[in-house]
GUMARRO-656104 format. One record per atom (N, C-alpha, C): x, y, z; residue in three letters. Coordinates in pm, whole numbers, plus 50000, padded with zeros to 5 digits. Layout:
BEGIN
XYZala...
end
This chain:
BEGIN
563833855628515met562633860228587met562293850228696met561883855128812ile561673846128923ile560203842728941ile559963831529008asp558643827529052asp558513832429196asp557653842429221leu557593848729352leu557233838829462leu556233830329437glu555803820929540glu556933811529579glu557633806329478asn558753797429504asn559883804829574asn560133817329530gln561203825229592gln560923827729740gln559673831029774leu559343833529913leu559433820829996leu559023809529939ala559113796930012ala560553793430044ala561433795229945gln562833792229968gln563453802230065gln562993814730056tyr563543824630148tyr563123821530292tyr561903816230310ala561453812330443ala562373801530499ala562733791830416asp563673781430459asp565013787530496asp565453797230416his566733803730442his566723810630578his565613817230612leu565533824330739leu565503814930858leu565023802630837glu564903793330949glu566253790231011glu567353792330941glu568643789230998glu569013798631111glu568413810631120his568813819531227his567663827531289his566413822431275his565293829331339his564433819331414his564093822531537tyr563253813931619tyr561773816431591tyr560983805931591thr559543807331577thr558913809031714thr558323820631746pro557713822331878pro556583812331899pro556393808032024ser555323798732055ser554773802032193ser553823793832240glu553213796432370glu554243795432481glu553923801832594ala554833801332708ala554953787032758ala556103783832816his556343770432867his556423770833019his555763761433088pro555883760833233pro557323758933274pro557673763633393ala559043762233440ala559443747533441ala560603744933387gly561133731433386gly560663722933270gly559713727833189ser559223720033076ser560143721532957ser560113712032860pro560953713432741pro560593726032665pro561573733032616arg561323745032539arg561143741432393arg560243748432327arg560023746432185arg561083753832107arg561783747032019arg562893753031946arg562593753531798arg563183763031734arg563033764431590arg563953754731519arg563443747831420ile564273738831341ile565333746831268ile566533741531266leu567633748031196leu567673742531054leu567343750530957thr567323746030818thr568233754630734thr569193748330669leu570083755630580leu569593754030438leu569223765130375ala568753764530237ala569243776930165ala569793775130048ala570313786629973ala569183795929935ala569433808829950ala568423818729911ala568233818629760ala567013821229718thr566733821829576thr567423833629511thr568013831429398val568653842429326val567583850229252val567623863429269val566693872029198val567463882529119val568663879529081val569493888729003val569403884628857val568633891828783ala568473889328640ala568103874928611ala567433868328705gly566933854828682gly568003844328673gly569223846828720leu570293837028708leu570353828328832leu571003816928821gly570933806628923gly571903808229038gly571643800629146ala572473801229268ala573343789029279ala574393790329359leu575273779229389leu575143776129537leu574843763929573ala574753759929713ala575683748229736ala576603749629831ile577593739329857ile577623736530006ile577643723930046ser577603720230186ser578963715530233ser579583723430319leu580863719930377leu580963726630513leu581903722430595ser582143729130722ser583603728030758ser584043736130854gly585433735430892gly585823747230978gly587083751630967arg587603762131052arg588333772630971arg588613783931036gly589363794530972gly590753795731031gly591373807731021ser592713809831073ser592683821431172ser593713822331256val593723831831366val594563844031332val594013855931355ser594773868331347ser594013878831427ser594473891131428arg593903901431513arg593043911331434arg592153918231507ile591303928431445ile591163940131542ile591083952031490glu590943963831574glu589483965931612glu589253971031732ala587893972831782ala587083982231695ala587743992431637asn586994002131557asn586613996731420asn586963984331390asp586553978031265asp585213970931280asp584613971331400ile583403963931427ile582273973331466ile581143972231399ile579943979931432ile578843969931462ile578073972031569thr577063962431610thr575693968831613thr574703961931557thr573303965831573thr572533953531617thr571363955431679thr570573944331731thr569193944531669thr568703932731625thr567353931731571thr566383928631684thr565103927631651asn564093923931749asn563803909031749asn564523901331668asp564283887031661asp565073879831770asp564383871431851pro565093863931954pro565933852831895pro566693846431980ser567573835631936ser566793824231876ser567333817331772pro566643805831715pro566603794331812pro567503793931909thr567533783032004thr566963786932139thr566343798532148glu565683803232269glu566523800332392glu567733805832402pro568593802932515pro568023808232646pro568623804032757glu568103807932887glu568233822932909glu569273829032859gly569503843232882gly568713852032788gly567963861832839pro567163870632752pro568013879632665pro569323880832696glu570183889732618glu570553883932483glu570353870632467asp570733864432340asp569783868832230asp570293876632136met569483881732026met570263880431897met569533880731786leu570193881231656leu570783895131640leu572093895931627lys572783908631614lys573503909231481lys573643921331430thr574393923531307thr575653931331342thr576793925231312phe578083931731332phe578633935731195phe579333946631189glu580053950131068glu581533948231096glu582143938731026val583533935131051val584333936930923val585253946330924leu586093948930807leu585273950930681leu584103957130695gly583263960430580gly582203950230547gly582263938330607ala581253927830581ala580223927930693ala578963925330659lys577913924030759lys577853909530807lys577703907730939val577723894530999val576523893031092val575653883231065asn574503880331149asn574813868531239asn574653870431369val574913859531463val574063861431588val573563850631642val572833851131768val573853850131882val573823860031970thr574763860432081thr574303870532185thr574763868732308ala574553878732411ala575743888032422ala576793885232347leu578013893032354leu577853906432282leu578553916432330asp578533929532266asp579543930332152asp580533921432153glu581553921032048glu581783906532008glu582073904531881leu582443891131837leu583813887431893leu583983874931939pro585293870631985pro586213867931866pro587513869231889glu588483865731785glu588273851331743glu588153842431841gln587803828631814gln586813824031920gln585643819131877ala584633814431972ala585193802632051ala584803801832178ser585233790632261ser584073781532302ser582843787032302val581643779132332val580543783232235val579893773532170val578823776332075val577643767332103val576473771132049arg575243763632068arg574623760831931arg574223748331908leu573583744631781leu572303736831806leu571303739131721ser570063731431720ser570023723731589ser570093710631596thr570293702931474thr570023688131499thr570123680131396thr570063665731410thr571443660531448thr571463651231542ile572673644031579ile572513629831527ile573513624531460ser573433611231403ser574703603431434ser574513590931476asp575643582031507asp575543569631421asp576493568231329ser576533556431243ser577723547531276ser578233548931398gly579313540331443gly580563547631486gly580703560331444asp581903567931479asp581683577231597asp580463577831649gly580133587031756gly579063596831712gly578433603931807pro577363613331771pro577893625431695pro577483626731569ala577983637331481ala576903647631457ala577303660331457val576393671331426val576193671931275val574943671731230cys574653672331087cys574763686831041cys575563689130938met575833702730895met575283706230758met575053698430665gly574683702830530gly573313709230525gly572673709830408pro571313715130397pro570333707330484pro569383714530547ser568313708730628ser568843699530736ser569733704030826pro570323695130924pro569353690531031pro568213697531049ala567273693531153ala566203684031102ala566263680230976ile565323670430923ile565813656630964ile565093650331056ala565543637531110ala565493626731003ala566413617331010gly566413606230916gly567643597830937gly567593585330893pro568723576230909pro569813579330806pro570643589030833arg571653592730737arg572963595830806arg574023595730732arg575333599030786arg575543614130781arg576203619130883cys576463633530890cys577943636130880cys578303646630808gly579703649730788gly580273659430889gly579503662530996gly579963672331093gly580883666331198gly581203674431298phe582133670431402phe581443661431505phe582253653531578ile581773644331680ile581663651631814ile580543649431885val580333655632016val580683645332124val581833646732184asp582253637632291asp581453640332416asp580963629532479gly580223630732604gly578723631532587gly578213631232464leu576773632132440leu576153618232440leu575193615832528ser574463603332530ser573323603732429ser573143592932355met572073592132255met570843585232311met570823582332440asp569723574932501asp568543583932533asp567333579132504gly566123585732549gly565513595832455gly566183599632349trp565623609832259trp565883606732111trp566373594832083thr566743591231946thr565943579231897thr566083576431770gln565543564331710gln566623557831628gln566453545031600thr567493537231532thr566903529831413thr567623530031304gln567273522031186gln568573517031125gln568713503931115gly569953498231063gly571103501631157gly572173507031100asp573343510331182asp573373525031222asp572263532431201ser572223546731232ser571243549631346ser571683557831438thr570843563031546thr570853578231535thr569683584331543trp569623598731520trp568463605031596trp568533618431607gly567453625931669gly567813640631678gly566803649431699pro567053663831710pro567513667431851pro568473676531861arg569013680131991arg569613694131987arg569573700932100ile570283713532117ile571533710432198ile572693713632143val573933710532212val574753723232228val575323724932346glu576283735532372glu577633728732388glu578603732832307val579853725532298val581053735032298val582203729232326thr583443736832314thr583753739132167thr584523749632140trp584873753132003trp586273759232002trp587073757031901pro586833749531778pro587073734531796pro586703726431698pro586953712031707pro588443708931708pro588793698431777val590163693131777val590103679231717val590773677431604asp590703664631532asp589263660531505asp588423670531469asn587013668531436asn586163664531556asn586633667431678his585863664431798his585673677231880his584473678531941val584193689032038val583703682232165val583743689432277ser583293683732404ser581943689632442ser581043681032490leu579713685432530leu579783693332660leu579103704832663ile578923712632785ile577523709932842ile576513710532755ser575143707432796ser574323703832674ser573223696632696asp572293693732586asp570873694032639asp569953698532554thr568543699532591thr567683694932474thr566423692632504glu565493687532403glu565233698032296glu565203693632173leu564793702032060leu563413697432017leu562403705532047val561013702332012val560703708431876val560433700131779ile560113704831644ile558633708731640ile558313721331614pro556913725631618pro556103719531506pro554823717131533ser553933712231429ser553583723531334ser552983719931222phe552573729831124phe551603739831186phe550713734931273glu549703743631334glu550343753831428glu551483750331486asp552143759331581asp553073769331514asp553273767831384tyr554253776231317tyr553803790831314tyr554673799631358val554443814131352val555623820331280val555423826431165pro556563832231092pro557253842931174pro558583843231171pro559293854031240pro559003867431175pro559203878031251ala558903891431200ala559673894531073ala560923889831066ser561743892730949ser561193886130823ser560603874230839gln560023867530723gln558773874830675gln557943879030770val556743886630734val557133899530663val558163906030717glu558633918430656glu559113916130513glu559833905030490met560323902030355met559173899030261met558163891730309glu557003888830225glu556303901830184glu556183911030279glu555563923930249glu556403931830149glu557733930430161phe558633937330067phe558313933429924phe558103920429900phe557843915829764phe556393917829720phe555553922629809lys554173925529774lys553913940429757lys554903948529787thr554703963029791thr555523970129684thr554873979129612ile555583987329514ile556513996929588ile557783997729550pro558704007029617pro558164021329613pro558364029029720pro557834042829725pro558264051329607pro559504049429560glu559984057529449glu559284054329317glu558474043629317cys557774039729194cys556254041029208cys555804047429315ala554364048029345ala553554055029237ala554154064129160asp553404071729060asp553424065328922asp554044053928907ile554104047228776ile552744041528740ile552284044328619thr550984039428573thr551104029028462thr552224028928392asn552434019328284asn553764012228307asn553814003128406pro555093997328448pro555713988228344pro557033988328339thr557783978628259thr557633965028324thr557413954728246ser557183941428301ser558463935628360ser558283926128450gly559413919128508gly560293912328404gly559703904728309pro560523898228207pro561353908028125pro560783919828095ala561533929728017ala562743934828096ala562533937028226leu563633941428310leu564683930528325leu564233918128340ala565173907028354ala566013905528227ala565383907128111asn566143906327985asn567203917227979asn566843929328022trp567803940228022trp568953936928118trp568593931228235gly569613927628332gly570583917128282gly570063907628206arg570943897328150arg571873903228044arg571403913527976thr572223920027874thr573293928927937thr572973935028051tyr573903944128117tyr574133940028263tyr574743928328285pro574943923628423pro575943932028502pro576673940828432asp577603949728502asp576873961828561asp575573963228529arg574803974628578arg573573970428657arg573033958728628ala571803954128693ala572113945828817ala571233947128917gly571323938829036gly570043930829053gly569353933329163leu568123926329196leu567033928729092leu566343918029047val565183919228959val564073910529018val562893916329038tyr561783908529091tyr560463914729045tyr559373907629070val558043912829038val557293915129168val556423924929168val555633928329288val554383919629292val554273911629398asp553063903629422asp552673895329301asp553633889129237gly553343880229126gly553263886828990gly553403899928983gly553393906828855gly552093914028828gly552053922528722pro553093924528619pro554113935428652pro554023941328771phe554883952528806phe556283947528837phe557263950928751gly558633946528770gly559483956928839gly560473952328914val561403961228984val562823956528955val563713965928926met565103962328899met566043971128981met566983964629050gly568053971829116gly569083976029013gly569703987529035leu570613992828935leu571744000429002leu572943998728950val574064007228990val574254017628880val574764029228916gly574984039428814gly573794048528795gly573644053628673asp572684064128640asp571294058228614asp570384060028710leu569024054928694leu568274062228584leu568494075328571glu567734083128474glu568074079128331glu569314075528306leu569714071328172leu568974058628131leu568914049028221val568214036428191val566714038728185val566214047228272arg564774050328268arg564394056228133arg565264064428077gly564994070327947gly564934059827836gly565754049327846glu565724038627746glu564364031927741glu563774029227858phe562474022627862phe561354032527827phe561484045027870asn560474055027834asn560374056527683asn561484054727614ala561504056127468ala560674045527398ala560444034027466ile559624023527406ile558234022927471ile557904033327550gly556544034927599gly556234028727734gly557244024727813thr556964019327946thr557744027128052thr557314025428176glu557964032128289glu558614021628379glu559944020828381pro560594010828464pro560664015128610pro560464005628699cys560674008128841cys562124004428872cys562944014528898leu564374012428922leu564724016929064leu565484008629133ile565924012129268ile567444011329272ile568024020029350lys569484020729361lys569994009229447lys570994001829397val571633991329476val573143993529476val573803986929567asp575243989029584asp576093981129485asp575563969429443tyr576403960529362tyr575633954729245tyr576333953229133ser575753947029014ser575913931829024ser575223924928933phe575343910428930phe576783906328902phe577463913128812asp578863909628783asp579723910428908asp579523920828989gln580303922229112gln579983911029210gln578713907729222leu578323897029313leu578813883429264leu578733881429133glu579193868729076glu580683866829101glu581453877629088lys582893876729112lys583183873629259lys582493880429350ala582693877729492ala582273863529527ala581183858929464his580703845229485his581793835229446his582403837329333ala583463828429286ala584683829129378ala584993841029428gln586143842529517gln585933835029648gln584723835829704val584413828229825val584463813229795val584013809529675gly584023795529637gly585403789329636gly586433797729620glu587793792629621glu588203787229757glu587473791029861leu587773786129996leu587253772030019leu586333767629936leu585663754929962leu586663743329961leu586503734830059gly587393723430073gly587223717630211gly588073708330247glu587903700930372glu587953710030494glu588793720330493asp588933729130608asp588173742230593asp587243742830501ser586513755130477ser585533758030590ser585373770830629pro584343774430727pro582963775630664pro582873774830531val581633777730460val580713765630459val579443767830493val578413757530482val577643759330352val577203771730326ile576463774930203ile576903788530153ile577003789930020val577233803029960val576203804829850val575533816229849ala574493818829750ala574393833829725ala573993837429604thr573693851429574thr572193853229590thr571773861529684gly570373861229722gly569653874429722gly568533874729794val567563885529786val568053898629844val569133898529920phe569633910929978phe570603918029886phe570733913229762asn571693918729667asn573103918229727asn573373907129794arg574663904229853arg574993889529828arg576253886029843val576633871929845val576423867129988val575453858530005glu575063853930137glu575833841230171glu576703842230271val577583831230308val577193826230446val576793813630454thr576473807530581thr577683799630629thr578133802330750val579293795630806val578893788530934val579713778930976thr579403771531097thr579403780931218thr580483788431235val580603797831347val581223810831292val580503821731305ala580953834531248ala581723842531352ala582843837231400asp583713845331484asp584633853531393asp585473861931452ile586253871231372ile587233864131280ile587873853631329glu588863847031244glu588223841031119glu586983836231132thr586273830831016thr585873842030921thr585353852930975val584963864330892val586173869530815val587293870730884arg588483875830817arg588893866930699arg588793854030719lys589173844730612lys588333847130487lys587063850530505leu586193853530391leu586523867130331leu586693877130418val586943890730371val588233891530289val589223883830329glu590523884830263glu590513879630119glu589513871830080val589523866129944val588683873929846val587913884129893val587053891529801val587613905429776val587283911129660asp587723924629628asp587033935029714asp585743932929743asp584963942629819asp584213935329930asp584623936630057pro583943929730167pro582463933530179pro582093945230127gly580703949330136gly579753940430058gly580273932229968thr579423923029893thr578953911329979thr579533909530098leu579253897630178leu578223900230287leu577293890930302leu576383890130416leu576623876330477leu577243876030594ile577693863430655ile576753860030772ile576293847630776thr575383843130881thr575973831030951thr575903831131084ser576423820131165ser575343809831191ser575643797131165val574713786331199val574613785331352val575753785531419ala575793783931564ala575583797231635ala574923796731750asp574933808131841asp576303808631906asp576843820531923ile578113821831992ile577853825232138ile578273816132227val578043817932371val579233825232434val580433820832399glu581643827132451glu582653828232338glu
end
């Protein structure tokens, strides 16, 4: 069973990796306010079971894809890095059955990205300015980063130093992919971290909060709802049939995602005097757990995966450094059903 307040807080962190916080207009030539890039595993709400979050980065392999394997839709959320071009938006591509979220002005994902943009902490502990990639990369601090080195980036004028580490927040546009763990700087601009008072939740976060506060329409007539804990217990007993389990606005109204025959399960709970709120989902916890483990097999020094978690979308949510086609294919090829994957790119794809 989940703690709704904690789940929403963690989900807000999860969204920060690819949603910009709108702010006041900026005079021409002034520093632009940028959204902090925070990588945080989404809270698991599948029968109350736990998530796996692993921090790694790397590259994929090159092969071809047919144009008719890609479907593109565009959200109303602007780029997290507020690029100069108004066409840069968070877009959802469907590639070989997997959904892919990436900020880009492009109408199609490239086979391999050649220029990307990141908003993150840059840290130099003696080997050169490195892009911080693990969880919470935009949280400044004197720490070593395991990301790639940005050749040509000056650390003067926007960083601080403690001991042998120099660090600071920056937006960098760089060549891609890395060569021997190095990329070349194309441009860099100030990353202004908004204060708490300036924070404005993105529309998608507000929508998700409302989702967890609202009884699903198909359950609007229920007067004696089955509790969240009762549904979670059932889900743990039948993980091959149960998916998402959560409570509405802190309880006691429980909701459970289900694959298969909803009426059969509804009858089981009706027999003990309660009315379960059941919603149809595409995948059970067992299916998601298997896909999660299959993606986990990619983890290693050359893995494209930054974070993998089973989350609120009833999908295995995989965060990668750059979600170009070659990276997506590498993920799709290791799972039984690509539809279980929701892939999000940390970097904006410029070219």
